[in-house]
C-alpha positions as CSV (number, residue, x, y, z in Angstrom):
1,M,-8.0,27.1,-11.9
2,K,-6.5,26.9,-8.4
3,T,-2.7,27.2,-8.1
4,Y,-1.2,24.6,-5.9
5,I,1.8,25.9,-4.0
6,K,4.4,24.3,-1.7
7,E,3.1,26.1,1.4
8,D,3.9,23.5,4.1
9,D,6.2,20.5,4.8
10,M,4.3,18.0,2.7
11,L,7.1,17.5,0.2
12,F,9.7,17.4,3.0
13,N,7.8,14.6,4.7
14,L,7.5,12.8,1.4
15,K,11.2,13.1,0.9
16,E,11.9,11.6,4.4
17,L,9.4,8.7,3.8
18,V,10.9,7.8,0.4
19,S,14.4,7.7,1.9
20,I,13.3,4.7,3.9
21,K,14.0,1.7,1.7
22,S,10.8,-0.2,2.6
23,I,10.9,-3.2,0.4
24,S,8.8,-6.0,1.9
25,G,10.7,-9.2,2.5
26,P,11.3,-12.1,4.9
27,S,10.9,-11.5,8.6
28,E,13.8,-10.0,10.5
29,G,13.5,-10.7,14.2
30,D,10.6,-8.6,15.5
31,Y,9.8,-7.3,12.1
32,P,7.4,-9.5,10.1
33,F,8.2,-8.0,6.7
34,G,11.7,-6.6,7.4
35,K,13.1,-3.5,9.0
36,G,12.4,-1.2,6.1
37,P,8.6,-1.4,6.1
38,F,8.6,-1.2,9.9
39,D,10.6,2.0,9.8
40,A,8.2,3.5,7.3
41,L,5.3,2.6,9.5
42,Q,7.0,4.2,12.5
43,Y,7.6,7.4,10.5
44,C,3.9,7.7,9.4
45,L,2.5,6.9,12.9
46,T,4.9,9.5,14.5
47,L,3.9,12.1,11.9
48,C,0.2,11.4,12.5
49,R,0.6,11.7,16.3
50,E,2.3,15.1,15.8
51,F,-0.7,16.2,13.8
52,G,-3.1,15.2,16.6
53,F,-4.4,11.9,15.3
54,K,-5.0,8.9,17.5
55,T,-2.7,6.0,16.5
56,K,-2.2,2.4,17.1
57,Q,0.6,0.0,16.2
58,C,-0.6,-3.5,15.7
59,D,2.3,-5.9,16.7
60,N,4.6,-4.6,14.0
61,Y,2.4,-6.0,11.3
62,M,0.7,-2.7,10.5
63,G,-0.9,0.3,12.2
64,Y,-3.5,3.0,11.8
65,A,-4.2,6.6,12.6
66,E,-7.7,8.0,13.2
67,I,-9.6,11.2,13.5
68,G,-13.3,11.9,14.1
69,Q,-15.9,10.2,16.2
70,G,-18.9,7.9,15.7
71,D,-19.8,4.3,15.3
72,E,-19.1,4.1,11.6
73,I,-15.6,4.0,10.1
74,M,-14.4,5.3,6.7
75,G,-11.3,3.3,6.0
76,I,-8.4,4.6,3.9
77,L,-6.0,1.8,3.1
78,I,-2.4,2.7,2.3
79,H,0.7,0.6,1.7
80,L,4.1,1.8,2.8
81,D,6.2,-0.9,1.1
82,V,7.6,-0.4,-2.4
83,V,8.9,-2.5,-5.2
84,P,12.7,-2.7,-5.7
85,A,14.2,0.2,-7.6
86,G,15.3,-1.9,-10.6
87,N,17.6,-0.6,-13.3
88,G,17.7,2.6,-15.4
89,W,17.2,5.4,-13.0
90,S,18.4,8.9,-13.7
91,Y,18.0,9.9,-10.0
92,N,18.6,8.2,-6.7
93,P,15.4,6.2,-6.2
94,F,15.5,6.5,-2.4
95,D,16.4,10.2,-2.2
96,V,13.6,12.3,-3.6
97,T,14.5,14.7,-6.4
98,I,12.3,17.7,-6.7
99,T,12.3,19.6,-10.0
100,E,10.3,22.6,-11.0
101,D,7.1,20.5,-11.5
102,K,7.8,16.9,-10.5
103,V,8.9,14.8,-7.6
104,Y,11.0,11.7,-8.5
105,G,11.6,8.7,-6.3
106,R,10.5,5.1,-5.6
107,G,7.0,5.3,-4.1
108,V,6.2,8.9,-4.9
109,S,3.2,7.7,-6.9
110,D,2.8,4.1,-5.5
111,D,2.0,4.6,-2.6
112,K,4.0,7.0,-0.4
113,G,3.0,10.2,-2.2
114,P,-0.7,9.4,-1.8
115,A,-0.1,8.4,1.9
116,I,1.4,11.8,2.7
117,A,-1.4,13.5,0.7
118,V,-4.1,11.8,2.7
119,I,-2.3,12.5,6.0
120,Y,-2.2,16.2,5.1
121,A,-5.9,16.1,4.0
122,M,-6.8,14.7,7.4
123,R,-4.7,17.3,9.1
124,D,-6.4,20.0,7.1
125,I,-9.8,18.7,8.4
126,L,-8.6,18.7,12.0
127,K,-7.4,22.3,11.7
128,S,-10.7,23.4,10.2
129,K,-12.5,22.0,13.3
130,K,-15.3,20.8,11.0
131,P,-17.5,18.3,13.0
132,L,-17.3,14.7,11.9
133,N,-20.0,12.1,12.5
134,K,-17.8,9.1,11.6
135,R,-14.3,8.0,12.3
136,I,-11.7,8.3,9.5
137,R,-9.2,5.5,9.9
138,L,-6.0,5.6,7.9
139,I,-4.8,2.0,7.8
140,F,-1.1,1.5,7.0
141,G,-0.1,-1.8,5.4
142,C,3.5,-3.0,5.0
143,T,3.4,-5.8,2.4
144,E,1.0,-5.0,-0.4
145,E,3.6,-5.4,-3.1
146,S,4.5,-8.9,-2.1
147,G,1.0,-10.2,-2.9
148,E,0.5,-12.1,0.4
149,W,-1.2,-9.3,2.4
150,L,-0.5,-10.8,5.8
151,D,-0.8,-7.3,7.2
152,M,-4.4,-6.9,6.1
153,E,-5.2,-10.5,7.3
154,Y,-3.8,-9.5,10.7
155,Y,-5.9,-6.4,10.8
156,K,-9.1,-8.2,9.9
157,R,-8.5,-10.7,12.7
158,T,-7.8,-8.1,15.4
159,E,-9.4,-4.8,14.6
160,E,-12.7,-3.2,13.6
161,L,-13.5,-3.4,9.9
162,P,-14.3,-0.2,8.0
163,D,-17.9,0.2,6.8
164,F,-16.7,1.7,3.5
165,G,-13.6,3.5,2.2
166,F,-11.0,3.8,-0.5
167,T,-7.4,3.2,-1.3
168,P,-5.4,5.9,-3.1
169,D,-3.4,3.5,-5.1
170,A,-4.7,3.7,-8.7
171,D,-6.3,6.3,-10.9
172,F,-8.8,9.1,-10.8
173,P,-11.6,9.5,-11.2
174,L,-12.2,6.1,-9.6
175,I,-11.8,2.3,-10.1
176,Y,-15.0,0.3,-9.5
177,A,-13.8,-3.1,-10.7
178,E,-10.4,-4.8,-10.5
179,K,-9.4,-7.9,-12.5
180,G,-8.4,-11.0,-10.6
181,I,-4.7,-11.7,-9.9
182,L,-3.0,-15.0,-10.3
183,I,0.6,-15.7,-9.6
184,L,1.5,-18.8,-11.5
185,Q,4.8,-20.7,-11.5
186,M,5.9,-22.8,-14.4
187,R,8.9,-25.1,-13.9
188,M,10.9,-27.3,-16.2
189,K,13.5,-29.8,-15.0
190,K,16.9,-28.1,-15.3
191,E,18.5,-31.2,-16.8
192,E,16.0,-31.1,-19.7
193,S,16.0,-27.3,-20.2
194,D,19.5,-26.7,-21.9
195,I,19.9,-23.9,-19.4
196,K,22.8,-23.8,-17.0
197,Y,21.9,-20.6,-15.3
198,V,19.3,-17.9,-15.6
199,E,18.1,-15.0,-13.5
200,A,15.8,-12.1,-14.3
201,G,13.2,-10.0,-12.5
202,E,12.9,-9.0,-8.8
203,V,9.1,-9.4,-8.2
204,P,6.4,-10.9,-10.4
205,N,4.4,-7.7,-10.7
206,M,7.2,-5.8,-12.6
207,V,8.3,-6.3,-16.2
208,A,11.9,-7.7,-15.9
209,S,14.4,-5.1,-16.9
210,R,17.5,-7.3,-17.0
211,C,18.1,-11.0,-17.8
212,E,21.3,-13.1,-17.5
213,V,21.3,-16.5,-19.0
214,T,23.9,-19.3,-19.8
215,V,22.9,-22.2,-22.1
216,V,24.7,-25.3,-23.2
217,D,24.7,-25.9,-27.0
218,Q,24.6,-29.3,-28.8
219,D,28.4,-29.5,-28.7
220,G,28.5,-28.9,-24.9
221,N,29.7,-25.3,-25.2
222,E,28.5,-22.7,-22.8
223,I,27.0,-19.5,-24.3
224,S,26.2,-16.6,-22.0
225,L,24.4,-13.3,-22.6
226,I,22.8,-10.4,-20.8
227,K,19.8,-8.5,-22.1
228,N,18.5,-5.2,-20.8
229,G,14.8,-4.2,-21.2
230,K,12.6,-1.7,-19.6
231,S,10.6,-2.1,-16.3
232,A,6.9,-1.3,-16.0
233,H,4.0,-2.4,-13.8
234,G,3.1,-6.0,-14.3
235,S,-0.5,-5.1,-15.0
236,M,0.5,-2.9,-17.9
237,P,3.3,-4.9,-19.6
238,W,3.0,-3.1,-22.9
239,L,4.6,-0.1,-21.2
240,G,7.8,-2.1,-20.7
241,N,10.2,-4.3,-22.7
242,N,10.6,-7.7,-21.1
243,A,14.3,-8.7,-20.9
244,I,13.3,-12.4,-20.4
245,G,11.7,-12.4,-23.8
246,L,14.6,-10.5,-25.4
247,A,17.1,-13.1,-24.0
248,M,15.0,-16.2,-25.0
249,K,14.7,-14.9,-28.5
250,E,18.5,-15.1,-29.0
251,I,19.1,-18.6,-27.6
252,R,18.2,-22.2,-28.4
253,G,17.2,-25.1,-26.3
254,K,14.1,-26.8,-24.9
255,F,13.2,-24.1,-22.4
256,A,13.9,-21.3,-24.8
257,D,11.7,-23.0,-27.4
258,F,9.0,-23.4,-24.9
259,Y,9.2,-19.7,-23.9
260,N,9.3,-18.4,-27.5
261,E,6.4,-20.5,-28.6
262,N,4.1,-19.7,-25.6
263,F,5.1,-16.1,-24.7
264,G,7.6,-14.4,-27.0
265,Q,7.1,-10.7,-26.5
266,T,3.3,-11.0,-26.2
267,W,1.3,-10.2,-23.1
268,D,-2.3,-11.0,-24.1
269,G,-2.3,-14.8,-23.7
270,S,-2.7,-15.4,-27.4
271,L,0.2,-17.9,-27.7
272,L,-1.0,-19.7,-24.6
273,D,-4.5,-20.3,-26.0
274,C,-5.7,-18.0,-23.1
275,K,-6.7,-14.8,-24.8
276,V,-9.8,-14.1,-22.8
277,K,-11.8,-10.9,-22.2
278,D,-15.2,-9.7,-21.0
279,E,-17.3,-6.5,-21.5
280,Q,-16.9,-5.5,-17.8
281,S,-13.1,-5.4,-17.5
282,G,-11.4,-6.1,-20.8
283,E,-8.6,-8.5,-21.7
284,I,-6.3,-10.7,-19.7
285,T,-2.7,-9.6,-19.3
286,I,0.2,-12.1,-18.6
287,N,3.5,-10.8,-17.4
288,P,6.5,-13.3,-17.1
289,G,8.0,-11.3,-14.2
290,M,10.7,-13.5,-12.8
291,I,12.8,-16.5,-13.8
292,R,15.3,-18.4,-11.7
293,S,17.4,-21.6,-12.0
294,D,18.4,-23.8,-9.1
295,D,20.0,-27.3,-8.9
296,K,16.8,-29.0,-10.0
297,W,14.5,-26.6,-11.8
298,V,14.1,-23.6,-14.1
299,R,11.2,-21.6,-12.7
300,L,9.3,-18.9,-14.5
301,I,6.8,-16.9,-12.5
302,L,3.9,-15.2,-14.2
303,D,1.8,-12.2,-13.0
304,I,-1.7,-12.7,-14.6
305,R,-4.5,-10.2,-14.4
306,Y,-7.8,-11.9,-15.6
307,P,-11.2,-10.5,-16.4
308,V,-13.8,-10.3,-13.6
309,T,-16.2,-12.9,-15.1
310,Y,-13.6,-15.6,-15.1
311,T,-12.1,-17.7,-12.3
312,K,-8.5,-18.6,-11.6
313,E,-9.4,-22.2,-12.3
314,D,-10.5,-21.2,-15.8
315,I,-7.2,-19.6,-16.5
316,V,-5.0,-22.3,-14.9
317,N,-6.8,-25.1,-16.8
318,R,-6.3,-23.3,-20.2
319,I,-2.7,-22.7,-19.6
320,S,-1.9,-26.1,-18.1
321,V,-3.3,-27.9,-21.1
322,K,-1.2,-25.8,-23.4
323,V,2.2,-26.1,-21.6
324,S,2.1,-29.7,-20.3
325,P,3.3,-31.2,-23.6
326,Y,6.6,-29.3,-23.0
327,G,7.2,-31.1,-19.7
328,V,6.3,-28.0,-17.8
329,E,4.5,-28.2,-14.4
330,T,2.4,-25.4,-13.1
331,D,1.8,-24.3,-9.5
332,I,-0.4,-21.5,-8.1
333,L,1.7,-19.3,-5.8
334,G,-0.9,-16.8,-4.9
335,G,-3.4,-14.2,-6.1
336,E,-6.6,-12.3,-5.4
337,N,-10.2,-12.7,-6.7
338,P,-11.6,-10.0,-8.9
339,I,-13.9,-7.3,-7.5
340,Y,-16.8,-5.6,-9.1
341,M,-18.8,-2.8,-7.4
342,N,-21.9,-0.8,-8.2
343,K,-20.6,2.5,-9.6
344,N,-23.9,4.2,-9.0
345,S,-23.9,3.6,-5.2
346,E,-24.1,6.7,-3.0
347,F,-20.6,6.2,-1.6
348,I,-19.0,6.0,-5.0
349,Q,-21.0,9.0,-6.3
350,N,-19.8,11.0,-3.2
351,L,-16.2,10.3,-4.1
352,L,-16.8,11.2,-7.8
353,T,-18.4,14.5,-6.7
354,A,-15.4,15.4,-4.7
355,Y,-13.2,14.7,-7.7
356,R,-15.4,16.6,-10.1
357,D,-15.7,19.6,-7.7
358,V,-11.9,20.1,-7.8
359,T,-11.2,19.2,-11.4
360,G,-14.4,20.0,-13.4
361,D,-13.7,16.6,-15.1
362,H,-16.7,14.3,-15.6
363,T,-14.8,11.3,-16.8
364,E,-16.7,8.1,-15.9
365,P,-15.2,5.6,-13.3
366,M,-13.1,2.8,-14.8
367,T,-12.0,-0.8,-14.4
368,M,-8.4,-1.9,-14.2
369,G,-6.0,-4.8,-14.2
370,G,-3.9,-3.5,-11.2
371,G,-4.6,-5.1,-7.8
372,T,-5.0,-2.9,-4.7
373,Y,-6.0,-3.2,-1.1
374,A,-9.6,-2.7,-2.4
375,K,-9.5,-6.4,-2.6
376,A,-8.5,-6.8,1.0
377,M,-11.8,-5.6,2.6
378,D,-15.5,-5.2,1.6
379,H,-16.8,-1.8,0.2
380,I,-13.4,-0.4,-0.6
381,V,-12.6,1.2,-4.0
382,A,-9.4,2.5,-5.6
383,F,-9.5,6.4,-5.8
384,G,-6.5,8.2,-7.4
385,P,-3.8,9.4,-7.4
386,V,-3.0,9.3,-11.1
387,F,-5.1,11.8,-13.1
388,P,-6.5,11.1,-16.6
389,G,-3.9,11.8,-19.3
390,R,-0.9,11.5,-17.0
391,E,1.8,8.9,-17.6
392,C,1.7,5.9,-15.2
393,T,5.2,5.5,-13.8
394,E,4.7,3.2,-10.9
395,H,7.1,0.2,-10.8
396,Q,9.2,2.0,-13.5
397,A,12.6,3.6,-13.4
398,D,12.3,7.4,-12.7
399,E,8.9,7.0,-11.0
400,Y,7.5,10.5,-10.5
401,I,4.4,12.5,-9.7
402,F,3.6,16.1,-10.6
403,I,3.7,18.4,-7.6
404,E,0.5,20.0,-8.7
405,D,-1.2,16.6,-8.9
406,L,-0.1,15.7,-5.3
407,Y,-1.6,18.9,-3.9
408,K,-4.7,18.5,-6.0
409,A,-5.2,14.9,-4.8
410,R,-4.8,16.2,-1.2
411,E,-7.7,18.6,-1.8
412,I,-9.9,15.9,-3.4
413,Y,-9.3,13.6,-0.5
414,R,-10.2,16.3,2.0
415,I,-13.5,17.0,0.3
416,A,-14.3,13.3,-0.1
417,I,-13.7,12.7,3.6
418,E,-15.7,15.7,4.6
419,R,-18.6,14.7,2.3
420,G,-18.7,11.2,3.6
421,C,-18.2,12.0,7.3
422,S,-19.5,15.4,8.2
423,S,-22.6,16.1,10.2
């Protein structure tokens, strides 16, 4: 088996990129998603120019870097924004820690590590001088984690669309179907909830790791508590321990009763009469990712990943019928439709061959609940970087990637690009 050694500056560049706190948020002057994502974009475009790529910055919304020539474009969609660090880190999340075999930091797996690996794979191709009959365009997004994807909408309005491509933002060997995503808000009038104050979660697509709540009991006394859980990606809530559920289990009142009777510590929709699944993509997952109180409402925000043969209307109708007797109103805040591609297509088989050439592993392509930029444009699939059998640490404390895996992914991406774009 090939030994992957730290023979260049790839890990140094990853360390610099991770040090940029690129959490997507509200616009700041000239920066549509905040200064952090803009700075990360500038870093990657500068690095690509130094390596000899053609680059373009698109009005601070996003940018791209390109090598090769020809009429067709292989698009590689990357996001440079990250989710908040959350609690429970053993290392500084925004200062990469390199151990003997791992790299720790927010974004090393999702999605800054893969971004650097692809940049270096494209640099390797340029250095080899291998002729390319297509353009390879690395498209840098800045707001994937927010769920709105205004960066990709901007790109589609103003730039050439890829003919095919991938996003390195999931698992190997390849993801050919992604569940639909639904961001659903549930709100109860605060005056009816028995809750004076509650706050938990930072984004819907993370399991809440901390919940603070104050309730008023029947005698008018205020009772406060803080519960700590464990963060995880919202599409895999079983890997975490939701602090909202832990807190609600210990209090009484109308909202707590509603939560405990419809969610508890479950994630499969069973208490909501919404436990649905299909053969193509499996079961629904429901993650209560955030809760907030204001002067008027207690608002609970769900991240729902639903099977590919269902529609968001199917899911909303089922849930609304179940929760309306509690005086709870539902609002759709966002989401993405499911995707389902032919895993036997020539393009997908070329990617699989590159993976198999490097690893010798013939695991079949998969479906998943996570949502990636594969949903943003046609003919895009999710391809790596997490290898079979590896722990998924994205959106968790102490996010890491094996150094060997990062270099192996770089080689897979190089071969995949060459197979798809060489004369």
